[in-house]
Biopython code that builds the backbone (N, CA, C, O; Angstrom):
import numpy as np
from Bio.PDB.StructureBuilder import StructureBuilder

atoms = [
    (1, "MET", "N", (-13.537, 4.865, -2.233)),
    (1, "MET", "CA", (-12.406, 4.123, -1.694)),
    (1, "MET", "C", (-11.114, 4.909, -1.931)),
    (1, "MET", "O", (-10.897, 5.451, -3.015)),
    (2, "ALA", "N", (-10.281, 4.963, -0.928)),
    (2, "ALA", "CA", (-9.012, 5.683, -1.021)),
    (2, "ALA", "C", (-8.053, 4.932, -1.943)),
    (2, "ALA", "O", (-8.132, 3.712, -2.085)),
    (3, "LYS", "N", (-7.153, 5.684, -2.561)),
    (3, "LYS", "CA", (-6.136, 5.058, -3.405)),
    (3, "LYS", "C", (-5.238, 4.193, -2.532)),
    (3, "LYS", "O", (-5.005, 4.491, -1.361)),
    (4, "THR", "N", (-4.742, 3.118, -3.129)),
    (4, "THR", "CA", (-3.838, 2.236, -2.397)),
    (4, "THR", "C", (-2.547, 2.056, -3.178)),
    (4, "THR", "O", (-2.446, 2.383, -4.361)),
    (5, "LEU", "N", (-1.581, 1.528, -2.473)),
    (5, "LEU", "CA", (-0.237, 1.304, -2.977)),
    (5, "LEU", "C", (0.015, -0.192, -2.958)),
    (5, "LEU", "O", (-0.217, -0.838, -1.936)),
    (6, "ASN", "N", (0.481, -0.757, -4.058)),
    (6, "ASN", "CA", (0.839, -2.171, -4.087)),
    (6, "ASN", "C", (2.216, -2.319, -3.440)),
    (6, "ASN", "O", (3.196, -1.747, -3.920)),
    (7, "VAL", "N", (2.289, -3.087, -2.349)),
    (7, "VAL", "CA", (3.534, -3.230, -1.591)),
    (7, "VAL", "C", (3.966, -4.688, -1.562)),
    (7, "VAL", "O", (3.150, -5.588, -1.361)),
    (8, "GLU", "N", (5.253, -4.907, -1.764)),
    (8, "GLU", "CA", (5.851, -6.230, -1.590)),
    (8, "GLU", "C", (7.025, -6.105, -0.636)),
    (8, "GLU", "O", (7.873, -5.225, -0.787)),
    (9, "LEU", "N", (7.067, -6.993, 0.348)),
    (9, "LEU", "CA", (8.180, -7.065, 1.297)),
    (9, "LEU", "C", (8.834, -8.415, 1.085)),
    (9, "LEU", "O", (8.226, -9.459, 1.323)),
    (10, "VAL", "N", (10.092, -8.384, 0.630)),
    (10, "VAL", "CA", (10.790, -9.606, 0.241)),
    (10, "VAL", "C", (12.107, -9.700, 0.996)),
    (10, "VAL", "O", (12.891, -8.751, 1.024)),
    (11, "ALA", "N", (12.342, -10.863, 1.609)),
    (11, "ALA", "CA", (13.643, -11.154, 2.227)),
    (11, "ALA", "C", (14.417, -12.041, 1.251)),
    (11, "ALA", "O", (13.872, -12.480, 0.238)),
    (12, "VAL", "N", (15.662, -12.296, 1.554)),
    (12, "VAL", "CA", (16.520, -13.055, 0.645)),
    (12, "VAL", "C", (15.887, -14.389, 0.246)),
    (12, "VAL", "O", (15.952, -14.772, -0.922)),
    (13, "GLU", "N", (15.284, -15.093, 1.186)),
    (13, "GLU", "CA", (14.807, -16.446, 0.920)),
    (13, "GLU", "C", (13.319, -16.560, 0.642)),
    (13, "GLU", "O", (12.864, -17.620, 0.213)),
    (14, "GLU", "N", (12.528, -15.482, 0.875)),
    (14, "GLU", "CA", (11.085, -15.624, 0.723)),
    (14, "GLU", "C", (10.367, -14.283, 0.569)),
    (14, "GLU", "O", (10.880, -13.234, 0.958)),
    (15, "LYS", "N", (9.175, -14.347, -0.005)),
    (15, "LYS", "CA", (8.302, -13.184, -0.026)),
    (15, "LYS", "C", (7.600, -13.159, 1.328)),
    (15, "LYS", "O", (6.884, -14.101, 1.667)),
    (16, "VAL", "N", (7.796, -12.095, 2.105)),
    (16, "VAL", "CA", (7.264, -12.003, 3.451)),
    (16, "VAL", "C", (5.823, -11.515, 3.449)),
    (16, "VAL", "O", (4.979, -12.058, 4.161)),
    (17, "TRP", "N", (5.539, -10.488, 2.647)),
    (17, "TRP", "CA", (4.181, -9.934, 2.602)),
    (17, "TRP", "C", (3.971, -9.245, 1.264)),
    (17, "TRP", "O", (4.888, -8.644, 0.703)),
    (18, "SER", "N", (2.743, -9.345, 0.765)),
    (18, "SER", "CA", (2.388, -8.675, -0.462)),
    (18, "SER", "C", (0.921, -8.282, -0.375)),
    (18, "SER", "O", (0.083, -9.086, 0.033)),
    (19, "GLY", "N", (0.605, -7.040, -0.760)),
    (19, "GLY", "CA", (-0.787, -6.626, -0.725)),
    (19, "GLY", "C", (-0.938, -5.134, -0.923)),
    (19, "GLY", "O", (0.012, -4.436, -1.276)),
    (20, "GLU", "N", (-2.153, -4.657, -0.690)),
    (20, "GLU", "CA", (-2.472, -3.244, -0.833)),
    (20, "GLU", "C", (-2.302, -2.531, 0.497)),
    (20, "GLU", "O", (-2.643, -3.071, 1.550)),
    (21, "ALA", "N", (-1.768, -1.306, 0.443)),
    (21, "ALA", "CA", (-1.555, -0.502, 1.646)),
    (21, "ALA", "C", (-1.913, 0.945, 1.336)),
    (21, "ALA", "O", (-1.907, 1.372, 0.182)),
    (22, "THR", "N", (-2.223, 1.686, 2.389)),
    (22, "THR", "CA", (-2.496, 3.111, 2.209)),
    (22, "THR", "C", (-1.209, 3.917, 2.325)),
    (22, "THR", "O", (-1.120, 5.030, 1.806)),
    (23, "MET", "N", (-0.195, 3.347, 3.016)),
    (23, "MET", "CA", (1.081, 4.045, 3.192)),
    (23, "MET", "C", (2.158, 3.047, 3.610)),
    (23, "MET", "O", (1.881, 2.066, 4.300)),
    (24, "LEU", "N", (3.372, 3.312, 3.184)),
    (24, "LEU", "CA", (4.541, 2.536, 3.589)),
    (24, "LEU", "C", (5.527, 3.502, 4.225)),
    (24, "LEU", "O", (5.812, 4.563, 3.668)),
    (25, "ILE", "N", (6.049, 3.137, 5.391)),
    (25, "ILE", "CA", (7.040, 3.972, 6.073)),
    (25, "ILE", "C", (8.279, 3.114, 6.305)),
    (25, "ILE", "O", (8.190, 2.019, 6.861)),
    (26, "ALA", "N", (9.433, 3.619, 5.877)),
    (26, "ALA", "CA", (10.677, 2.865, 6.027)),
    (26, "ALA", "C", (11.804, 3.803, 6.434)),
    (26, "ALA", "O", (11.846, 4.959, 6.011)),
    (27, "ARG", "N", (12.725, 3.290, 7.266)),
    (27, "ARG", "CA", (13.916, 4.059, 7.614)),
    (27, "ARG", "C", (15.006, 3.733, 6.609)),
    (27, "ARG", "O", (15.394, 2.577, 6.437)),
    (28, "THR", "N", (15.489, 4.774, 5.952)),
    (28, "THR", "CA", (16.588, 4.613, 5.005)),
    (28, "THR", "C", (17.834, 5.279, 5.587)),
    (28, "THR", "O", (17.784, 5.894, 6.652)),
    (29, "THR", "N", (18.934, 5.148, 4.881)),
    (29, "THR", "CA", (20.163, 5.800, 5.349)),
    (29, "THR", "C", (20.043, 7.318, 5.293)),
    (29, "THR", "O", (20.841, 8.024, 5.910)),
    (30, "GLU", "N", (19.051, 7.828, 4.558)),
    (30, "GLU", "CA", (18.824, 9.272, 4.448)),
    (30, "GLU", "C", (17.776, 9.769, 5.448)),
    (30, "GLU", "O", (17.526, 10.972, 5.530)),
    (31, "GLY", "N", (17.159, 8.853, 6.210)),
    (31, "GLY", "CA", (16.124, 9.211, 7.177)),
    (31, "GLY", "C", (14.851, 8.438, 6.916)),
    (31, "GLY", "O", (14.780, 7.611, 6.006)),
    (32, "GLU", "N", (13.831, 8.723, 7.741)),
    (32, "GLU", "CA", (12.564, 8.024, 7.590)),
    (32, "GLU", "C", (11.810, 8.560, 6.377)),
    (32, "GLU", "O", (11.783, 9.765, 6.128)),
    (33, "LEU", "N", (11.202, 7.647, 5.631)),
    (33, "LEU", "CA", (10.549, 8.007, 4.384)),
    (33, "LEU", "C", (9.138, 7.427, 4.369)),
    (33, "LEU", "O", (8.943, 6.241, 4.635)),
    (34, "GLY", "N", (8.159, 8.269, 4.056)),
    (34, "GLY", "CA", (6.783, 7.816, 3.907)),
    (34, "GLY", "C", (6.418, 7.777, 2.439)),
    (34, "GLY", "O", (6.686, 8.725, 1.701)),
    (35, "VAL", "N", (5.809, 6.685, 2.014)),
    (35, "VAL", "CA", (5.433, 6.515, 0.608)),
    (35, "VAL", "C", (3.910, 6.375, 0.528)),
    (35, "VAL", "O", (3.325, 5.488, 1.148)),
    (36, "LEU", "N", (3.290, 7.252, -0.232)),
    (36, "LEU", "CA", (1.848, 7.228, -0.477)),
    (36, "LEU", "C", (1.602, 6.867, -1.934)),
    (36, "LEU", "O", (2.520, 6.953, -2.749)),
    (37, "PRO", "N", (0.373, 6.461, -2.281)),
    (37, "PRO", "CA", (0.077, 6.204, -3.694)),
    (37, "PRO", "C", (0.429, 7.425, -4.548)),
    (37, "PRO", "O", (0.136, 8.556, -4.161)),
    (38, "GLY", "N", (1.050, 7.204, -5.697)),
    (38, "GLY", "CA", (1.439, 8.293, -6.579)),
    (38, "GLY", "C", (2.803, 8.896, -6.269)),
    (38, "GLY", "O", (3.188, 9.887, -6.890)),
    (39, "HIS", "N", (3.541, 8.322, -5.324)),
    (39, "HIS", "CA", (4.869, 8.830, -4.957)),
    (39, "HIS", "C", (5.807, 8.769, -6.166)),
    (39, "HIS", "O", (5.703, 7.863, -6.992)),
    (40, "ALA", "N", (6.702, 9.715, -6.262)),
    (40, "ALA", "CA", (7.697, 9.727, -7.338)),
    (40, "ALA", "C", (8.604, 8.497, -7.219)),
    (40, "ALA", "O", (8.889, 8.049, -6.109)),
    (41, "PRO", "N", (9.056, 7.954, -8.339)),
    (41, "PRO", "CA", (9.964, 6.808, -8.304)),
    (41, "PRO", "C", (11.259, 7.148, -7.560)),
    (41, "PRO", "O", (11.778, 8.260, -7.659)),
    (42, "LEU", "N", (11.764, 6.164, -6.816)),
    (42, "LEU", "CA", (13.032, 6.352, -6.104)),
    (42, "LEU", "C", (13.623, 5.008, -5.741)),
    (42, "LEU", "O", (12.943, 3.982, -5.776)),
    (43, "LEU", "N", (14.897, 5.027, -5.391)),
    (43, "LEU", "CA", (15.602, 3.861, -4.876)),
    (43, "LEU", "C", (16.368, 4.322, -3.658)),
    (43, "LEU", "O", (17.166, 5.254, -3.746)),
    (44, "GLY", "N", (16.138, 3.681, -2.512)),
    (44, "GLY", "CA", (16.813, 4.075, -1.280)),
    (44, "GLY", "C", (17.404, 2.868, -0.574)),
    (44, "GLY", "O", (16.879, 1.759, -0.677)),
    (45, "GLN", "N", (18.497, 3.086, 0.143)),
    (45, "GLN", "CA", (19.129, 2.024, 0.926)),
    (45, "GLN", "C", (18.507, 2.027, 2.315)),
    (45, "GLN", "O", (18.422, 3.076, 2.954)),
    (46, "LEU", "N", (18.069, 0.857, 2.790)),
    (46, "LEU", "CA", (17.453, 0.754, 4.110)),
    (46, "LEU", "C", (18.493, 0.911, 5.207)),
    (46, "LEU", "O", (19.634, 0.470, 5.068)),
    (47, "ALA", "N", (18.082, 1.551, 6.306)),
    (47, "ALA", "CA", (18.939, 1.649, 7.487)),
    (47, "ALA", "C", (19.136, 0.236, 8.042)),
    (47, "ALA", "O", (18.259, -0.616, 7.906)),
    (48, "ASP", "N", (20.270, -0.003, 8.658)),
    (48, "ASP", "CA", (20.591, -1.334, 9.157)),
    (48, "ASP", "C", (20.980, -1.256, 10.625)),
    (48, "ASP", "O", (22.061, -0.747, 10.921)),
    (49, "PRO", "N", (20.165, -1.731, 11.562)),
    (49, "PRO", "CA", (18.833, -2.300, 11.361)),
    (49, "PRO", "C", (17.802, -1.193, 11.158)),
    (49, "PRO", "O", (18.050, -0.026, 11.461)),
    (50, "GLY", "N", (16.652, -1.582, 10.646)),
    (50, "GLY", "CA", (15.599, -0.603, 10.389)),
    (50, "GLY", "C", (14.223, -1.182, 10.650)),
    (50, "GLY", "O", (14.062, -2.369, 10.934)),
    (51, "ILE", "N", (13.242, -0.311, 10.544)),
    (51, "ILE", "CA", (11.844, -0.689, 10.733)),
    (51, "ILE", "C", (11.081, -0.323, 9.465)),
    (51, "ILE", "O", (11.292, 0.744, 8.890)),
    (52, "VAL", "N", (10.200, -1.211, 9.039)),
    (52, "VAL", "CA", (9.291, -0.946, 7.927)),
    (52, "VAL", "C", (7.871, -1.084, 8.473)),
    (52, "VAL", "O", (7.523, -2.096, 9.081)),
    (53, "ARG", "N", (7.061, -0.056, 8.250)),
    (53, "ARG", "CA", (5.662, -0.087, 8.693)),
    (53, "ARG", "C", (4.766, -0.007, 7.467)),
    (53, "ARG", "O", (4.951, 0.846, 6.599)),
    (54, "ILE", "N", (3.798, -0.905, 7.411)),
    (54, "ILE", "CA", (2.846, -0.945, 6.307)),
    (54, "ILE", "C", (1.477, -0.616, 6.887)),
    (54, "ILE", "O", (0.908, -1.396, 7.651)),
    (55, "LYS", "N", (0.957, 0.554, 6.512)),
    (55, "LYS", "CA", (-0.356, 0.972, 7.003)),
    (55, "LYS", "C", (-1.411, 0.487, 6.032)),
    (55, "LYS", "O", (-1.300, 0.665, 4.818)),
    (56, "ARG", "N", (-2.451, -0.139, 6.602)),
    (56, "ARG", "CA", (-3.544, -0.667, 5.793)),
    (56, "ARG", "C", (-4.817, 0.080, 6.138)),
    (56, "ARG", "O", (-4.795, 0.986, 6.970)),
    (57, "ASP", "N", (-5.921, -0.285, 5.513)),
    (57, "ASP", "CA", (-7.197, 0.380, 5.776)),
    (57, "ASP", "C", (-7.488, 0.456, 7.268)),
    (57, "ASP", "O", (-7.195, -0.472, 8.022)),
    (58, "GLY", "N", (-8.071, 1.581, 7.683)),
    (58, "GLY", "CA", (-8.381, 1.759, 9.095)),
    (58, "GLY", "C", (-7.110, 1.954, 9.893)),
    (58, "GLY", "O", (-6.187, 2.639, 9.454)),
    (59, "ASP", "N", (-7.065, 1.349, 11.067)),
    (59, "ASP", "CA", (-5.903, 1.496, 11.955)),
    (59, "ASP", "C", (-4.957, 0.307, 11.873)),
    (59, "ASP", "O", (-4.032, 0.200, 12.677)),
    (60, "ARG", "N", (-5.175, -0.584, 10.915)),
    (60, "ARG", "CA", (-4.329, -1.773, 10.831)),
    (60, "ARG", "C", (-2.939, -1.403, 10.320)),
    (60, "ARG", "O", (-2.795, -0.675, 9.339)),
    (61, "GLU", "N", (-1.929, -1.917, 11.001)),
    (61, "GLU", "CA", (-0.548, -1.642, 10.628)),
    (61, "GLU", "C", (0.300, -2.887, 10.840)),
    (61, "GLU", "O", (0.189, -3.551, 11.871)),
    (62, "LEU", "N", (1.143, -3.201, 9.872)),
    (62, "LEU", "CA", (2.099, -4.295, 9.982)),
    (62, "LEU", "C", (3.465, -3.673, 10.206)),
    (62, "LEU", "O", (3.826, -2.698, 9.546)),
    (63, "VAL", "N", (4.229, -4.238, 11.143)),
    (63, "VAL", "CA", (5.545, -3.692, 11.461)),
    (63, "VAL", "C", (6.576, -4.814, 11.370)),
    (63, "VAL", "O", (6.388, -5.897, 11.924)),
    (64, "TYR", "N", (7.676, -4.531, 10.656)),
    (64, "TYR", "CA", (8.746, -5.514, 10.477)),
    (64, "TYR", "C", (10.092, -4.883, 10.793)),
    (64, "TYR", "O", (10.325, -3.706, 10.517)),
    (65, "ARG", "N", (10.978, -5.692, 11.382)),
    (65, "ARG", "CA", (12.376, -5.302, 11.556)),
    (65, "ARG", "C", (13.126, -5.844, 10.345)),
    (65, "ARG", "O", (12.978, -7.012, 9.985)),
    (66, "VAL", "N", (13.926, -4.993, 9.724)),
    (66, "VAL", "CA", (14.688, -5.430, 8.561)),
    (66, "VAL", "C", (16.166, -5.133, 8.783)),
    (66, "VAL", "O", (16.525, -4.199, 9.500)),
    (67, "ASN", "N", (17.000, -5.926, 8.168)),
    (67, "ASN", "CA", (18.438, -5.707, 8.195)),
    (67, "ASN", "C", (18.925, -5.632, 6.759)),
    (67, "ASN", "O", (18.762, -6.574, 5.984)),
    (68, "GLY", "N", (19.523, -4.503, 6.416)),
    (68, "GLY", "CA", (20.081, -4.325, 5.081)),
    (68, "GLY", "C", (19.033, -4.366, 3.995)),
    (68, "GLY", "O", (17.907, -4.808, 4.219)),
    (69, "GLY", "N", (19.402, -3.908, 2.831)),
    (69, "GLY", "CA", (18.523, -3.996, 1.684)),
    (69, "GLY", "C", (18.155, -2.647, 1.108)),
    (69, "GLY", "O", (18.780, -1.631, 1.410)),
    (70, "PHE", "N", (17.127, -2.655, 0.269)),
    (70, "PHE", "CA", (16.743, -1.468, -0.484)),
    (70, "PHE", "C", (15.233, -1.300, -0.526)),
    (70, "PHE", "O", (14.478, -2.255, -0.345)),
    (71, "LEU", "N", (14.810, -0.065, -0.768)),
    (71, "LEU", "CA", (13.421, 0.286, -1.012)),
    (71, "LEU", "C", (13.339, 0.811, -2.430)),
    (71, "LEU", "O", (14.072, 1.728, -2.800)),
    (72, "SER", "N", (12.447, 0.233, -3.230)),
    (72, "SER", "CA", (12.250, 0.674, -4.605)),
    (72, "SER", "C", (10.803, 1.121, -4.766)),
    (72, "SER", "O", (9.874, 0.378, -4.450)),
    (73, "VAL", "N", (10.622, 2.349, -5.264)),
    (73, "VAL", "CA", (9.282, 2.873, -5.524)),
    (73, "VAL", "C", (9.173, 3.143, -7.014)),
    (73, "VAL", "O", (10.009, 3.835, -7.597)),
    (74, "THR", "N", (8.120, 2.581, -7.630)),
    (74, "THR", "CA", (7.857, 2.794, -9.052)),
    (74, "THR", "C", (6.409, 3.241, -9.212)),
    (74, "THR", "O", (5.686, 3.390, -8.227)),
    (75, "GLY", "N", (5.996, 3.452, -10.440)),
    (75, "GLY", "CA", (4.614, 3.807, -10.707)),
    (75, "GLY", "C", (3.642, 2.698, -10.338)),
    (75, "GLY", "O", (2.457, 2.961, -10.128)),
    (76, "GLU", "N", (4.118, 1.473, -10.256)),
    (76, "GLU", "CA", (3.270, 0.332, -9.917)),
    (76, "GLU", "C", (3.148, 0.094, -8.422)),
    (76, "GLU", "O", (2.208, -0.571, -7.987)),
    (77, "GLY", "N", (4.074, 0.617, -7.619)),
    (77, "GLY", "CA", (4.025, 0.388, -6.177)),
    (77, "GLY", "C", (5.399, 0.470, -5.547)),
    (77, "GLY", "O", (6.314, 1.093, -6.084)),
    (78, "ALA", "N", (5.526, -0.175, -4.388)),
    (78, "ALA", "CA", (6.780, -0.140, -3.634)),
    (78, "ALA", "C", (7.212, -1.556, -3.281)),
    (78, "ALA", "O", (6.390, -2.404, -2.935)),
    (79, "THR", "N", (8.513, -1.797, -3.373)),
    (79, "THR", "CA", (9.081, -3.086, -3.011)),
    (79, "THR", "C", (10.207, -2.866, -2.015)),
    (79, "THR", "O", (11.090, -2.036, -2.230)),
    (80, "VAL", "N", (10.165, -3.620, -0.921)),
    (80, "VAL", "CA", (11.242, -3.613, 0.064)),
    (80, "VAL", "C", (11.999, -4.916, -0.117)),
    (80, "VAL", "O", (11.434, -5.998, 0.042)),
    (81, "LEU", "N", (13.290, -4.810, -0.454)),
    (81, "LEU", "CA", (14.157, -5.977, -0.622)),
    (81, "LEU", "C", (15.138, -5.980, 0.538)),
    (81, "LEU", "O", (16.093, -5.204, 0.550)),
    (82, "ALA", "N", (14.905, -6.859, 1.523)),
    (82, "ALA", "CA", (15.716, -6.879, 2.738)),
    (82, "ALA", "C", (16.588, -8.124, 2.794)),
    (82, "ALA", "O", (16.221, -9.181, 2.282)),
    (83, "GLU", "N", (17.752, -7.979, 3.427)),
    (83, "GLU", "CA", (18.605, -9.146, 3.641)),
    (83, "GLU", "C", (17.944, -10.109, 4.615)),
    (83, "GLU", "O", (17.992, -11.324, 4.424)),
    (84, "SER", "N", (17.317, -9.557, 5.674)),
    (84, "SER", "CA", (16.541, -10.371, 6.601)),
    (84, "SER", "C", (15.375, -9.544, 7.113)),
    (84, "SER", "O", (15.422, -8.314, 7.124)),
    (85, "CYS", "N", (14.330, -10.240, 7.537)),
    (85, "CYS", "CA", (13.102, -9.559, 7.927)),
    (85, "CYS", "C", (12.370, -10.410, 8.958)),
    (85, "CYS", "O", (12.290, -11.630, 8.819)),
    (86, "GLU", "N", (11.835, -9.759, 9.997)),
    (86, "GLU", "CA", (11.030, -10.475, 10.989)),
    (86, "GLU", "C", (9.943, -9.541, 11.516)),
    (86, "GLU", "O", (10.149, -8.330, 11.600)),
    (87, "PRO", "N", (8.798, -10.096, 11.869)),
    (87, "PRO", "CA", (7.727, -9.253, 12.430)),
    (87, "PRO", "C", (8.190, -8.591, 13.726)),
    (87, "PRO", "O", (8.947, -9.180, 14.498)),
    (88, "ALA", "N", (7.733, -7.376, 13.955)),
    (88, "ALA", "CA", (8.055, -6.634, 15.178)),
    (88, "ALA", "C", (6.759, -6.190, 15.823)),
    (88, "ALA", "O", (5.743, -6.038, 15.144)),
    (89, "GLU", "N", (6.786, -5.985, 17.108)),
    (89, "GLU", "CA", (5.614, -5.475, 17.809)),
    (89, "GLU", "C", (5.472, -4.004, 17.511)),
    (89, "GLU", "O", (6.451, -3.262, 17.591)),
    (90, "ALA", "N", (4.264, -3.560, 17.165)),
    (90, "ALA", "CA", (4.013, -2.160, 16.824)),
    (90, "ALA", "C", (4.396, -1.221, 17.961)),
    (90, "ALA", "O", (4.950, -0.149, 17.720)),
    (91, "ALA", "N", (4.105, -1.618, 19.205)),
    (91, "ALA", "CA", (4.398, -0.759, 20.361)),
    (91, "ALA", "C", (5.907, -0.571, 20.541)),
    (91, "ALA", "O", (6.369, 0.536, 20.815)),
    (92, "SER", "N", (6.676, -1.664, 20.386)),
    (92, "SER", "CA", (8.114, -1.549, 20.581)),
    (92, "SER", "C", (8.783, -0.834, 19.429)),
    (92, "SER", "O", (9.845, -0.238, 19.610)),
    (93, "ALA", "N", (8.187, -0.880, 18.243)),
    (93, "ALA", "CA", (8.769, -0.235, 17.068)),
    (93, "ALA", "C", (8.422, 1.250, 16.993)),
    (93, "ALA", "O", (9.055, 1.994, 16.244)),
    (94, "ALA", "N", (7.426, 1.687, 17.759)),
    (94, "ALA", "CA", (6.977, 3.076, 17.674)),
    (94, "ALA", "C", (8.075, 4.067, 18.045)),
    (94, "ALA", "O", (8.072, 5.199, 17.561)),
    (95, "GLY", "N", (8.996, 3.668, 18.880)),
    (95, "GLY", "CA", (10.068, 4.553, 19.302)),
    (95, "GLY", "C", (11.173, 4.709, 18.284)),
    (95, "GLY", "O", (12.064, 5.537, 18.475)),
    (96, "HIS", "N", (11.145, 3.941, 17.208)),
    (96, "HIS", "CA", (12.214, 3.984, 16.189)),
    (96, "HIS", "C", (11.921, 4.996, 15.138)),
    (96, "HIS", "O", (12.709, 5.165, 14.208)),
]
sb = StructureBuilder()
sb.init_structure("model")
sb.init_model(0)
sb.init_chain("A")
sb.init_seg("    ")
for serial, (resi, resn, name, xyz) in enumerate(atoms, 1):
    if name == "N":
        sb.init_residue(resn, " ", resi, " ")
    sb.init_atom(name, np.array(xyz, "f"), 0.0, 1.0, " ", f" {name:<3s}", serial, name[0])
structure = sb.get_structure()
């Protein structure tokens, strides 16, 4: 089994998604960032508006539109703290 990353996606009022992922991709103010298991710790500011993609086993992918917030990566996993968050269509988000 491939290594996984513990990911939490949290908006101001609720936990939107939590689980295991093979990769997290987020647009920050510094550019698009891919996070794999074992990634070095970091704190980044999310682009506003931005897209967060959570890749899961196989070809499954969750895509969310986020506004404002931060991405935190630690030895335990990655947390996206967004001001607001809503599901996005994978096809429409692919161009971002």
